[in-house]
N, C-alpha and C positions, 0 to 999 in steps of 0.2 A: 602586501603582495597583490597586483593588479588584477582587475576583474578581468575573467576568461572573454578574448576575442568572440564578438559576435559574427557566428558564419551561417553561410546557408543552409547547413542542415542543424542548425540550431533554432533556427527562424524562418518564418515564411520570407521568401525573397524579397518582396516588396516590402516588408518591414523593414528591411535595412536601409532603405532609402527613405523611409518617413519619419517627419521632422515628429511627430507626436509620438511614437515608438522610442525615438533615438533621445528625448528628452524625459522619457519613463512616463510619460503622459496617455499611452496607446488606449484606447478605448472600446476599440474595433470590434463591436458586435457584441461588447461588454461579458463574452463568454471565453475561457479559457478550453472550450471541448474542441480547438482546434488541435489540442496537444494529444489528445486522445484517438488515433483515428478508428480504434476498435466503437467510439461513441458515434462518430462522424460521419461511417459508413464509407468512407474513403479508403482505399487501399494504401499503407504504409509506402512510404518512397524505400528504393532498395540504396542498402548502403553502397558506398564507393567501392570498386573493385579492391584496393587496397587492404580492406577489410576481410577480402575471400584468402586473400594471398597472405594476410596475417595468420588467418587461420590455418590454413595450409600447410603454414611453415611450423606453426606450434605443434600441430600434431603427425607432424612427419617423422616415422620413426619408432617409437612406441605405441604404433596402431591395436597391436593385441591387449597390449596391458591398458589403454585406454577402453577397449571393446571389453572387458574383462570388468574393468570398475563401473561400468555404465550396464554390465548385463547385473551385476552384484546391486546396484543403486535400484533397478529397477524391481527387482524382486522385493527389498527393502520396502520400497514404496506400495507395491502390492499388498505386502504383510499390513503395514501403516494405514494404509486407505480399508483395508478389510475391518481394521480393528476402530477405524473412526467411523466408518459405517456400523458399525454392530454397537457399541459405546455411545455413540451420539453427541450430546452435549454433556455428556458425565463423563466424557475423557478429560475435560479440563477440570482441574481440582480447585475446590471453593477452599478458602481460609479466612480466619476471622483475623482482624487487624490485630485485636488482643493478643492472640496467640502469637501473633508476630512481634511485636514489643515487649511479650513478658519471653520472648523465647522460647517458648512450649509447643511449635509446631511440629506435630510429629513426624520422626524420622522419614516414615514410610510416604507421608505426602511430599516431603522436600524431594525425595525421590522421584515421584509421580513429576513432579515442577521441573525438574531436572530431565527427565525423559522427554515431557511434551514441551517444555521452553514456554510453558503459560499457566497464568493462575487467575483466579477473580480474587480480588481480597473485600472482603466484605466487612461494615462497620468502621468504616475510615471517616464517614463523615457523618455527625450528627442525623438523624432522619428528617428532624422539623429543620435543619438548614437545607438540607435535599429539599424539601416541597417549598421551599422559599427560593433556592436559586430554580427548580423546574418552573415557578412561576414566573420568575424575573424572565425566563428562557420562553416562555411561552409569550408574553407580552411582547420582547424585541422582534421575534418571527411576528407577529399578527403586525406590530409598528411599521416592520422594513423590510418591503420587498426585497426578492431575492430571485434567484434563476438556479436552476440546474440541468443536468442533463442526463440520458437522453432527453431534448426539450420535447418529444410526443410520447412520454412514458409519463405516467402517475408515480412510478418509483422510480424517485431520482437515485442515480450512483454517486455524483458529485454535485454538490452544493456550491452555491458562490453569491455573495453579497454585492 
């Protein structure tokens, strides 16, 4: 399967003529922050008109059913948001790896995992191995410079090396 064609909507216009970019060796600013308009402070470009037409054509006809579906979703989200706000991190079930490997996870926990779609699995890696990996990670970060953005923030959201 051939690689998707590069278009002006997928990359900056100037990149389409840049030899470094076309060779896959682009180092422009060494940052991918341009891909995240919410961090760059720039406004996202409007999509071409064909997307508005496509959306209108997809929704023409079943407007009442779509509105009911949307209203139902909003109600469910209100309930779930309240539940998350109340339970906070306790909403995420914690499972021991040994219980998974011995197939002894309580049915109630399985049901919560199915409902939330997430779980924390503990006891997968031996604690001494975790400490060793953490020490290696700290050494790597100390000896290899990295960037992140937003660049003017102490709390980076995206890191890149």
